[in-house]
Every structure is written in structure tokens, then in C-alpha cells.
C-alpha positions in Angstrom: 0.0 0.0 0.0 1.3 3.3 -0.9 1.7 6.4 1.1 -1.6 7.8 -0.2 -3.4 4.7 0.7 -2.1 4.9 4.3 -3.2 8.5 4.5 -6.6 7.7 3.1 -6.9 4.8 5.6 -5.9 7.0 8.5 -8.3 9.7 7.4 -11.1 7.2 7.2 -10.2 5.7 10.6 -10.1 9.2 12.2 -13.4 10.1 10.6 -15.0 6.8 11.8 -13.6 7.3 15.3 -14.7 10.9 15.3 -18.2 9.9 14.1 -18.4 7.2 16.7 -17.4 9.7 19.4 -20.0 12.1 18.2 -22.6 9.3 18.1 -21.6 8.2 21.7 -21.7 11.8 22.8 -25.1 12.3 21.3 -26.4 9.2 22.9 -24.9 10.2 26.2 -26.5 13.6 26.0 -29.8 12.1 25.0 -29.6 9.7 27.9 -28.8 12.6 30.2 -31.6 14.6 28.8 -34.1 11.7 29.3 -32.7 11.1 32.8 -33.0 14.8 33.6 -36.6 14.8 32.3 -37.4 11.8 34.3 -35.9 13.3 37.4 -37.8 16.6 36.8 -41.0 14.6 36.4 -40.3 12.7 39.6 -39.5 16.0 41.3 -42.7 17.5 40.0 -44.7 14.5 41.3 -43.0 14.8 44.7 -43.8 18.5 44.7 -47.5 17.7 44.0 -47.5 15.1 46.7 -45.8 17.5 49.1 -48.3 20.2 48.2 -51.2 17.8 48.9 -49.7 16.8 52.2 -49.2 20.4 53.1 -52.8 21.1 52.2 -53.9 18.0 54.3 -51.7 19.2 57.2 -53.3 22.7 56.9 -56.8 21.2 57.0 -55.9 19.1 60.0 -54.4 22.1 61.8 -57.6 24.1 61.1 -59.7 21.2 62.4 -57.6 20.9 65.5 -58.0 24.6 66.1 -61.7 24.3 65.7 -61.9 21.4 68.1 -59.7 23.2 70.6 -62.1 26.2 70.4 -65.1 24.0 70.9 -63.4 22.2 73.7 -62.5 25.5 75.4 -66.1 26.8 75.0 -67.4 23.5 76.5 -65.0 23.8 79.4 -66.0 27.4 80.0 -69.7 26.4 79.9 -69.1 23.5 82.4 -67.1 25.9 84.6 -70.0 28.3 84.5 -72.5 25.5 85.3 -70.4 24.4 88.2 -70.2 28.0 89.5 -74.0 28.4 89.2 -74.5 25.0 90.9 -72.2 26.1 93.7 -74.2 29.4 94.1 -77.5 27.4 94.2 -76.1 25.0 96.8 -75.0 27.9 98.9 -78.4 29.5 98.5 -80.1 26.2 99.5 -77.8 25.9 102.5 -78.6 29.4 103.6 -82.3 28.7 103.2 -81.9 25.5 105.2 -80.2 27.4 107.9 -83.0 30.0 107.9 -85.7 27.3 108.1 -83.8 25.6 110.9 -83.6 28.8 112.8 -87.3 29.5 112.1 -88.2 26.0 113.2 -86.2 26.5 116.5 -88.0 29.8 117.0 -91.4 28.1 116.4 -90.6 25.3 118.9 -89.6 27.9 121.5 -92.8 29.8 120.8 -94.9 26.6 121.1 -93.2 25.8 124.4 -93.9 29.3 125.7 -97.5 29.0 124.6 -97.8 25.6 126.3 -96.7 27.3 129.5 -99.3 30.0 129.2 -101.9 27.3 128.2 -101.3 25.5 131.5 -102.3 28.6 133.4 -105.2 29.1 131.0 -106.3 25.6 131.7 -106.6 26.3 135.4 -108.7 29.4 134.7 -110.9 27.6 132.3 -111.4 24.7 134.7 -112.5 27.1 137.4 -114.9 28.7 135.0 -116.2 25.3 133.9 -116.8 24.3 137.5 -118.7 27.6 138.1 -120.8 27.0 135.0 -121.4 23.3 135.8 -124.9 23.7 137.4 -126.3 25.7 134.5 -124.9 23.3 131.9 -126.1 20.3 133.9 -129.6 21.6 133.7 -129.4 21.8 129.9 -128.5 18.2 129.3 -130.9 17.4 126.5 -129.4 15.7 123.5 -128.3 17.7 120.5 -130.2 17.4 117.2 -129.4 14.6 114.8 -126.6 15.3 112.2 -125.7 13.8 108.8 -127.4 10.6 107.5 -129.5 10.2 110.7 -126.5 9.7 113.0 -127.1 11.5 116.3 -124.5 13.5 118.2 -123.3 11.4 121.1 -124.8 12.2 124.5 -122.0 13.1 126.9 -121.7 14.6 130.3 -121.6 18.4 129.7 -120.0 19.0 133.1 -116.9 17.0 132.2 -116.8 17.0 128.5 -118.4 20.3 127.5 -120.6 20.9 124.5 -119.9 19.2 121.1 -119.0 21.6 118.3 -121.4 21.1 115.3 -120.5 22.0 111.8 -122.8 24.9 110.6 -123.2 23.7 107.1 -123.6 19.9 107.5 -124.9 19.6 111.0 -122.3 17.0 111.8 -120.2 16.9 114.9 -116.7 18.4 114.5 -113.9 15.9 114.3 -110.2 15.6 114.3 -109.2 15.6 110.6 -105.4 15.4 111.0 -102.9 14.6 113.8 -99.3 15.8 113.7 -97.5 13.8 116.4 -94.1 15.4 115.7 -95.2 19.0 116.5 -98.1 18.1 118.7 -101.0 19.8 116.9 -104.3 18.7 115.4 -106.5 20.0 112.5 -110.2 20.2 113.1 -112.9 20.3 110.4 -114.7 23.2 112.0 -113.8 26.9 112.0 -115.0 30.4 112.6 -118.5 29.8 111.0 -118.9 26.9 113.4 -118.2 29.0 116.5 -114.5 28.1 117.0 -112.4 30.9 118.3 -108.6 31.3 119.0 -107.5 30.4 122.5 -110.5 28.2 123.0 -109.8 25.1 125.1 -111.2 22.0 123.3 -112.0 18.5 124.6 -111.2 15.6 122.4 -113.6 12.7 122.9 -113.8 9.1 121.9 -116.6 6.7 123.0 -117.9 9.4 125.4 -114.5 9.5 127.1 -112.0 12.3 127.3 -108.7 11.4 125.4 -107.1 14.8 125.5 -107.3 18.6 125.4 -106.1 21.2 122.9 -106.0 25.0 122.6 -107.0 26.6 119.3 -104.2 28.6 117.8 -105.3 29.3 114.2 -108.9 29.6 112.9 -110.1 29.7 109.3 -113.7 29.7 107.9 -114.1 25.9 108.0 -110.8 24.6 109.6 -108.9 25.2 112.9 -105.5 24.2 114.2 -105.0 23.5 117.9 -102.0 22.7 120.1 -102.4 19.4 122.1 -101.9 19.8 125.9 -99.5 17.0 126.9 -100.6 17.1 130.5 -104.2 16.2 129.5 -103.3 13.4 127.1 -105.0 10.1 128.1 -104.2 8.2 124.9 -103.3 8.7 121.3 -105.5 11.2 119.5 -106.8 9.9 116.2 -108.6 11.3 113.2 -112.3 10.9 113.7 -112.3 11.8 117.4 -115.1 14.2 118.3 -114.4 17.8 119.5 -116.2 19.7 122.2 -115.7 23.0 124.1 -116.5 24.4 127.5 
């Protein structure tokens, strides 16, 4: 091979090598470009995911804030309810103390009245003894009352005159007995001739079972304090009432 042949061969080889290099460089750049595009796409997807997560975190943060606000409002309402309950309990406690003091005062008042009633009893007993002859003379039975049942005949000297209801013509009776405070309620009042401070006899089976002093009088009802020293048995609803 001549010199020109070697030169042509070398030129061809150099050209081939240069072309191969260009081709490899082109492929390498294309690969880099595709890799860069893929990386950019992955990065874009990651950015989208991150944005979505940030949005979700933002929503959760807002929900948390809303829940905290509701919880704080609920706690404030419960604290206000507790405060009001405490105020109501204090009010009730104060009212209980007032009622207790009032009850003690009433008990003392009743005890004081019982003492005065004891002296009244002696005075009424003397008046009854003085009036005994006149009442003994008028010992005729009282008229019949209610459904043909006659008023019981009793000794007016000892048991007095039975109180008769003005509207029904029935004998007045004990309607209610309070054994705790020692008073009775009678189904007769002002219109039936009952007056305050009147000493009443309480009768059962024509026998005296106790005495009481009228304290309160209404039109058709009366309340009387039982005299313990005259108690001869348990007073019961239905017992008949008479007066001197």
C-alpha cells in the first residue's frame, strides 16, 4: 500500500472514530436529557404530593384549632354551670339554715304558749266548775246530724258541748294529727263557733282522750296545740271535739 493509501486509511479511521465519538456523545446527552426529564417529572410529582400533604396538614391544623375552640367553649360552659351550681347549693344551704332557725324559734314559741296554756287551763277549769250547774240543767241531746247519725250524748259537766258544723250539722272531728309538733287540725272553723285560745275537749266513745288549745282559725278549719298534761291516749282522726 502506498503512502496515499495509508493517508486515506488513516483519514477514514479518524473520521470513523470521530463519528463514533460524536454518536456516543449524542447518545450520552440524550440519555442525560431523558434522565433529567425523568428526574424533573419525579421531582414535580414529589412537589405535587408535598403540596397535597401540606394542604392536608393545613386542614388538620384548622380542624384541630376548631376542636380546641369547641373544647375551650365547652370547658367554659361547664365551669359556669359548676359555678352556678355552687351558688345554688350555697343558696339552698342558707335557706336550710334560715328554716332551721325558724323551726327552732317556732318550737320555743310553742313551748312558751304551752306554759301559758297551762295557766289558762286552770282558769278555764274554774270557769267550767262555776258554770257546771247551769250546763247540767241543759243536758238534753243535741239534734241529729248527717245521715241520721245522732250526736253522742256526753256529760256536759266534764266534756263540754260538742261543736257542730254549721253547714252539715255533723259533729266536728279531728281531721289530721301531727304527732311530731303536737298539733291537730279540726274540720270546723269560725263559722262553726270556733275561736282562738278556746280550750277543746277531744272525745272518743264518750270519754276524754285529751285537750287542745285553738291557735289558728279559718272559715271551715282550725288548728290546735295538744296539751300533753291532759293526754289520756293517742288522739286519732275521727275523734269528736267539744268545748267548755
